[in-house]
C-alpha positions, 0 to 999 in steps of 0.5 A, spaced: 808 936 917 803 939 921 797 936 915 800 929 915 801 928 923 794 931 924 790 929 919 792 922 915 795 919 921 790 918 925 785 916 919 789 911 918 791 908 924 783 908 924 783 903 918 788 898 920 783 894 924 776 890 921 776 894 915 782 890 913 789 892 908 785 894 901 782 899 906 787 901 909 790 903 903 785 906 899 784 912 904 792 912 905 793 913 897 787 920 898 791 922 903 798 922 900 794 925 894 792 930 899 799 932 901 803 932 894 802 939 894 806 939 902 811 934 899 813 937 893 815 944 896 819 940 901 822 936 895 824 943 892 827 946 898 832 940 899 832 938 892 840 940 892 842 936 899 838 930 896 841 929 889 847 926 891 844 921 897 839 918 892 844 918 886 848 913 890 842 909 893 840 908 886 846 906 883 847 901 889 840 897 887 838 892 883 837 892 876 830 891 876 829 897 881 832 902 876 828 900 871 822 900 875 824 908 877 824 909 870 818 904 867 813 905 873 808 900 873 804 896 878 805 889 875 813 891 877 811 892 883 807 886 886 813 881 882 819 885 886 815 887 893 821 886 897 826 890 893 822 896 893 821 895 900 828 895 902 828 902 896 823 906 900 827 904 907 833 907 904 830 912 902 827 913 909 834 914 911 836 921 907 829 924 909 826 924 902 819 927 902 814 923 902 818 916 903 817 915 911 809 916 911 810 910 905 815 905 908 810 906 914 804 903 910 808 898 907 809 894 912 802 893 914 799 893 907 805 891 903 808 895 896 802 893 890 796 896 895 799 903 894 803 903 888 800 910 887 803 914 892 810 909 891 811 912 883 810 919 886 816 918 890 820 914 884 818 920 879 821 924 884 827 920 884 827 920 877 829 927 876 836 927 879 838 921 873 842 923 868 839 924 861 839 918 857 842 919 850 836 916 846 837 914 837 836 921 833 829 920 829 829 921 822 827 928 820 819 929 818 819 932 811 814 939 811 808 938 808 810 942 800 805 948 799 799 947 796 801 951 790 808 947 789 803 940 789 798 943 783 804 945 780 807 938 780 800 935 779 800 939 773 806 937 769 806 931 771 799 930 768 803 935 762 807 930 760 801 924 760 798 928 755 803 929 752 806 920 752 800 920 750 800 924 743 807 921 742 803 914 742 797 916 738 802 919 733 805 913 732 799 907 731 796 913 725 804 913 722 803 905 723 797 903 720 799 909 714 805 904 712 800 898 713 795 900 708 800 903 703 804 896 703 797 892 702 795 896 696 802 895 693 802 888 694 800 883 689 794 880 690 796 873 688 792 871 682 793 873 675 787 877 672 783 874 666 786 876 659 782 881 655 779 878 649 780 882 642 773 886 641 770 882 635 770 883 628 762 885 625 760 879 621 760 880 613 754 883 609 752 877 603 753 879 597 748 881 593 747 877 585 749 882 580 744 879 575 739 885 570 733 884 571 728 880 567 724 883 562 
């Protein structure tokens, strides 16, 4: 890897001086990003050769490393630095592309400061893992066509109006029945008896005396 030896290594060695580990790690990560295309190319060329070796290393690794390969989190790298370092050393043994450079930097900075390059390599490792079965999700119902929605809405409205009309009709019949019942029912008090019409008063009888002469 000519680019790495001529450009990256001299810069990293220079930074491992008074400037400190953090600056060196930052510079290394930038340089590593610039070499990803070359690493990808080498990875594709060796893919078939690497697969059985990578799977063997992965299966022999502890559970926390297996989880970290699939679920890459910086907090986990900080929590298990020794296991991460050991796993990368195993990748170096099988000449996994990019692993040697990362492993060398880790010896000086620790894995937490270069989690970006580590996750890049772990992502490549994960491509060799068998696909895990995932629970099937319930199919998402397709949205109904607009016309069907409008038709369904119209049917609901008609049904509600029909029910409303039936309720009003029942209420009207009920009111008529109640009105008819109240008319025929006795009031509870007898009407006053009707008096026969009064007979006219008799006129006084006229005297039949003869007129005086």
